[in-house]
N, C-alpha and C positions, 0 to 999 in steps of 0.2 A: 459239408459239401456232399452232394453225391457220387456213389461212386464213376469213378469211370468218367469221373467232372474235368474238364479244358486245365489246364494251371492256368494260377490268374500270372501277368507277367508286365512288371511295372518296368515304366515308360528308360529308365537307366538314365546317368549322365547324358546330356549331347551330346562333347566333343569333350575323348581322351584329352586329359593333361599331360605333357611332356612327365616322367616319373610317375603316371598314371599302371594301378596296377588289376591283374584279373583275380578277383578271391572267389569264394565258393561254403556253399556247407552242401554236406552233404552224410543224411540220416542216413540211418535202415529205418524205413518201414513196416515197425512192428507193433505198432503203437504211437500213443501221443503220445507228446513234445513234454520231457517236462521242464521243470525251470531250468535244473541244470544248458542243456539242451539248448534252449530259445536264446539265454547270458552268453551264451557260446556262439549265437547264427548271430547275436547285435553285434558280437564284436568283432565276428570276422563281415559283417554290412558295413558297417562304421567304417575301418579300413580299410575297406575298398573302395565304399562313397565317396570314402574323405577324396584318395588317391586324387575324385575324377575317370577313374577306373568301371569294370563292364564287377559284374556279382550273381553268380549263377545259381542253379541248386541243380544236386542231381540222387537221384534216389542210388542209394545202395543198399540195393534188392537182388542181390548175387544166390545171398537163402530161398529158396523156392520154398518149405516149409513155410517160414516163421512169415513173409512179408507181405503184403496183402494194398491193393488201391484203393482199399476203406480208407486203411490208416495211409497212405499216402493221402489222402484227399481229406484225412483229418490231418497231417503236417503243414499242409497248404493252406490251411486254413490259418490255424494259428500261424504260421510266415507273420499271415496279410496282417490278423485281428493284433499281432505289438506293431505295425506298420510296416514291415518289412517288404520289401518289393526287389523282382529279380529281371533276369534280360534274360529273351530269351527262351524256347521250349528248356521243358525238363527235362533232364537226361537220364532213364531209368537203363540201370548194367543187363538185368534181366535183357538184354534186345541190342548187347555188344558183345557178345560171348563169340564170337567168331575173333574179333580184335585180341580177345585173353587165346584166345588158341594162337593167333596168331603170330603173337607175340613170343608164349611158351617154347613153340616152332622154330622160331629165331634162335633164342638162346640151347636148344638140344640143337640144332646145327650148330654153334659152334664146341659143341659138347661140356654143355655148363650146367644139365639137370640128369638126375637121376632116382629112379625111382625105388621109394619107398615104402615100406609094409607095415612098419610103427603103427599100432596104438595110439592114443591116448597115455590109456597106460602103462604103456610101457616108455613111452618117454618120460611119465614125474618117474615113472622107478631107475628108470636109467640115465638122469639125469638129475645133478641138485640146482636150484633156483637160486639164489645168491640172494639174501638179506629178503626174499618172501615174494620175490620179484618173479619175473615171467621165463620161463622153463628157455631154452637154448637146444636147439636138438645135439642132444650129442653123435651123431654123424652115424649109427646103430648102419645103416645101408647104403653108405656111402658106396662101399669096398666090393659088396656083396659080389661074385663070379656068374655068368650070364645062367650058367646051371640052379645055382642057389636063387638065381630070381624066379627061371622060370618055375621051382618046386613054388618058391615062395604067392607066383604069383595061382595057386592049385585051392590058394586056400585064402586066402581076401584080395581083391583089386588092392594095386595099388594107387596112393597118390602122386605130383612128380613133386620134385624139392629143387630151392635152387643150389649148384653146388658153388656155395662162395669162394673168396682167395681166399678170407681169413685174416685179409688187414682191417684192419684201422680206414674208420667211414665219421669226417665230421659232419657235421648239418650247422648251419647257423641258425636261428634263434633271435631275433628283436628281443624278444621277453626275457628268457632263461641265458642268452649266450650262446659260445658255443658248447655242443655237446657231439662227444666222440662215444666209440662203440664195435665191436666187430663182429657187423653180421653175420647170426649164424646161417642155416642153408635151410632155408625160410618156404614154405610149401605157397606153389605153383597153383597146384592144380590138386583139390580133396580128392578122394580114392573112390567118389560118388560123380568123379566129371566135373565138378563144379570150380571152377573159376576162382582162385583166394584171393581176400581183401590186397594185397599187400600188392600185389599183381596187377589187381582189376583197379586200383585204382591211381596207381603212376600212369598205365597205357593214358584213362581215363583224365589225367589232369596235363597229360602231355596233348590229347587228342583235342578237350576244349581249350588249351590255352589261358592257363593256370601258371598262375606266378607269387600267386602266397597261398600260403595255407594256414588259415587262421583256426583252430580247436583245440580238444580240450586235452590235459596234460601227460592226462592216465596215453596218449599217443605218445609220445614222445619221443620213448626208447626206440619204436618202432621208423622213425628217418630215419637213421640209418642206411636201413633197410630198402629201402623205400629209395632214397639216395642211390644207392647200390643197383639195385635195376633202375635207374634213370640208366648212371655211367650204362650200363652195361649190353643197357640194347639203345643208347647214343642217346636220348631224350634229354632236353634239358632240366635242371637242379630246379626245386621250387625253392625259396625263403617261407619260413615258417611262422607262427606266433604262438607258439603253446601257451593256452589259458585255465589261470590253476580253475580247477574245479568248484564244486559245489555240494559241497559233505549235511548226513543228517547229525542229529545230536548221537550219533554213535560213533563218526570223525569218517565214514565210508563213503562213495560217493557216492549219490543220492542218485536215488531205487524209490518204487512204489510204496515198501517197506515203509519208507520213512512217514506216510499217511498225502494230506492233498498236496502235489506238487504238480501237475496239470491246468493251465488254465479251465478248462472243465470242472476239475474239484474248485478251484477258487474264483464260481461262476460270479460272487458277492461281492468279490474286489474289482474294480475298474482296473480294466486292465493298461490306461492312462497311470496309478501306482505302478504297477508290475513292471513296465518300462522304467519310468523312475528308479523304482528299486532296483533294478539291474543296472539301471550307468551307474547308481550311486559304486555299485559292489566295485565296477569296474576300474570307480576312479577318478569321473565323469563328474561334473561340478554342475549338481542337476537341482536350484534353490525350488521352485516346485513341488507339490506331493504328489502329482497327475505331468506325464509327458510324454510325447508322441514318439518315436522312431528319428522323425524330422525333427524335432525343438533339439536330440539329443547330437544327434548330428552338425548345429547351424552352434554347437561351443564345441562341440569334441577334437583331441591333438590325439594326433598318435601314443606322443610323450603323455599325454590324461597313466595310458597302458605299461608304457615304459619303466615301470618303475621297483624300484630292489628289492628285497622281503615278500615279495606278493603269495599270501599263505592259502590257502583253499576258502571258500566262504560258506561258511554255515547256514544252515535254510534258514533257521531259527531268529539270526543275525536283517537276513531278506523280507521274515514274515514283518517285524516290527517296523523295518522301514517302509513298506506297503501295507500295515493296518492306522 
């Protein structure tokens, strides 16, 4: 697909049913989608379309350095290649910064933000990440005086953080069950002025009427932070379905280092074989060696996904399934 090509828009459901949800797929346009990304997109599409609801695509391109329209065009073509459609135009976060800044201003007016001057290295050194997980911000800049903030501004521009209340937040996940965590003082705007992911995604989901978020389970830990922001901004919460990741032979989340992981790299493999393999890995009974997304939808039930004991899916298992 050429640079700047218009988004491919699917017809979508003719008449939403009672209980229909609006889902979305929101990749970062920094390169081709890999098999794990496509698997998550398929799961999100199946859940939304099975309900009779809408399915949207949003480009999370807040990073002005790494995101590109070329990568966006490639990703849209890859979604189309596996048979996914979507409703309405593709939304780009780069075009919505004013919304994010307004939301940050609203939180600031309520006394819920503060300036932070910490580097990533300083945060890592000041906080311990339990079990090797994500480092929670230790609150280093939370109670700085006005004179201390002024002195630090002479050294580096500040980021803006949320002044979180320190209470536990529970979100409901249709695949994982309830998940509870205490949100930390998440970054709302980076020190280069770019709105941060957790804030942008909350504003966009509400603006687009998203009420179901299906995504990789590496983002489960971010869900309570986003639920807190939804509550503080008076926005509706979404429901979640966090899908286990596809991993390489080393057990780590799929990446370019694992070899042939994109449709372009799998050019000798029929896309229908890939779709069928992805569907089977999601628990959908596909008897044929090849399938379209529509074929999968015809036999899909949400209970296929909501099964206990889900584990990450290995790239090797997928490859055996489509070979």
